[in-house]
Residue, then its C-alpha position, 0 to 999 in steps of 0.5 A: m619083120k614079124n619074127k613070130v610069123v617067121s619063127e612059126l614058119l621056120e618051124s613047120c617048114s621041112s626044107v630050106l635053102v640058104v643063099g650066101s655064106s656070110p657068118l649070119l647065113l651059115m649060123f642059120a643053116v646050122s641052127l635050122a639043120k640042128k632042128g632036123k630041117q633039110v637045108t642046102i647052102i648055095s654059094k660060089a666057093g671063091e666068095w665063102g664067108g661073105s664080107w668075112q672071107y680070109t685068105e693066106y699070105k705067106g703062111k698067115y691068115v689074113d681077113m680080106a675086110c677090116h672087122l670089129l665085134e661089138s660087145y653086145a651080150i646077145s651076140h656074144n652068147i650066140l657066138n659061144a653057142f656056136n662054139i666060137d670061143l671068145i676072149p677080151l682084148s688086152r687093155n693096151n690093144q683096145p680099139v680106138k678113134v682118131l680124130d683130127e682136133y687142130p689145124d697142124g694136123a695134130i690128132r687125139l686118140v679116143p677110146y672106140h669103146s667107152k660110155i661117153n661115146i655111146a652116149r654120143e652116138m645115141c644123141h647123134k642118132l636122135l638128132g639125125l632122126i629129128k632132122l629127117l622128120i623136120i625136112p618134109i615140113v621145112h622142104p616138102r619137095k624132099a619129103n620122099v628122100s627123107q622118108a627113104s632114109l627114115l626107115g634105116r634111121l628107125s632100125d638103128l634107133r631101135l638097136l640103140l634103144l633096146y641094146r645100146l642103152s643098157q651098155l651105158f650102165n654095163l659096158l662089156p669088154v671087146n671080144i675077138p675069137r680066141q684063135g683070130w678072125p678066120f676061125l669065126v668062118k673056119s669053125l662055122t664051116e666045119q659045123v656045116h660039114a659035120l651036119n652034112i648040110n648039102v653045099i653047092d658051089d654055084l651062083v643063084t640066077c632066079i628065085t620063082k614062086a611054085k605052088t606050094s614051094l619055092r624054085l631056085s636056079t642056078l648058073s650051072g643049071y641046077n633046079l632046087t626047091g624048098d619051103v623057105v629061101i634065106v638070103g642076105q640083103a648084099t646077095v639079093l642086090q649083087r645078083g639082082l634078085h631084087k626082081i622077086l621083092s617089091r620095087n618100092q623097097f629099093s633105093n638106087a639098087s644098081k648103084a648101092l654096090k661098091t667096092y671098098p679097097h683094102f690093102l695089106v701093108e708091111v710097116i717098117g721102123l715101128p718101136a719094137k715095144l709099140e702096141i697098136p690098137c687092134y682096130i683104128h677107125f678114122p671118122r673124119d679122114p677123106t682117105i683112110h677109113r679103118i685100120t686093123t693089126s694082122f701079123e708080124s712078119e718074119k723080119g719083125y715088121h708090122c703087117l696092117l689091113v687098111q680100108t680106104r674110102h675111094e674105089d680109085i685110090s692110087h697107090r702113091q696117094f694111099q702110102d702118103r697118107l697112111l705114113q702121115i697118119l702112122n707117124s702121128i699115131t706113133t708119136k702119140i702112142y710112143p712119146g719120143f719117137k723119131g724114127d722114119l717109117g716105111v710102108f709097102i703094099l703087099d696085097k690088095y683086096e676089093p670086098v663088095s659091099v653096099s653103100l649105106e648112104k642109099q638107105p634103105v637099100i632094101k628093107p629085111g623082111f619076108y617076101k613071097g616065101v623068101l627071108v631077107l636078113r639084115t647081113l649089112g654092117d657089124l656081125s654083132r648088130n646083125i646077130v642082135f637083130h635076128h638072134d630070136l630066130l637063131a635060138 
């Protein structure tokens, strides 16, 4: 995407239609409204916040998906500019990766946020890119598949070289909003209302090109016009809006959407003084993907949000594997632990996401007046890709 061209367009336009309500899209709406643009947000109330939605459970705010804000200085600066007050995590609460290292199931806790891991990630990305470049030569029949993946890999590599490389020399601490993750969407929502941005509780069904503007139709029969439409990748796929874009930008678009079940669980039997890392990632586990700490129940039990890797996982399969993992982690963090843990499922959420295995699902860019933003994956990375447009 040629950001210079897009920047000039956003400066010259007078009206903007924002389809969706992910934090990044809300930031764009607020940023443009502050510049005097007429902004309208179209988003179903039940989907407000995109994949960063939160709900309330027994008086506690609970994220509906596991999140981590990576430490890019640019993303922190942008969030602070949008009045998101960030604080560093305590040393004992730093995110970790859990790796199975031995046949007997013993585990190893590796700092998720470290210079060594960043260097490993960069090497892994470079090797993956080299592999994709070699495939067309060794296996000509797979050339089309490798070209489709190449765009996604190059995008990630650009991010690594521009911003991750600097972290090898100056690694910032991991930050979170001072008042918790729900504050992120809540604060941006308050700014939307404070700026009198028009919000329509509806679903977009069609976007068409008029002579000098864009026309947008909704499920309830609204017909809106604007100079520019801003929409996220996932929204394009979910609503079938890809018809307005080049079909060549898609790779199995209908199969790209999937749900990643998240379970809110209560864990009984953990040591009272145990400090569980805020974010635990399992890169090799076939069942559990990520765990984030949520809150402590009235009885003093820990409540965790756990993301699985399967859409159709059974409760029994989930509980058995989670118990096995938690017992291993607790023994590792708290030597001498001999207790017996219990896990109880309190709630289940099924956020819709996009399978990154089908890259590129859609390439961010500017299509016939529609600006498609990269909104998949980590919020920090998305801000990094679009920070010059938010300034």
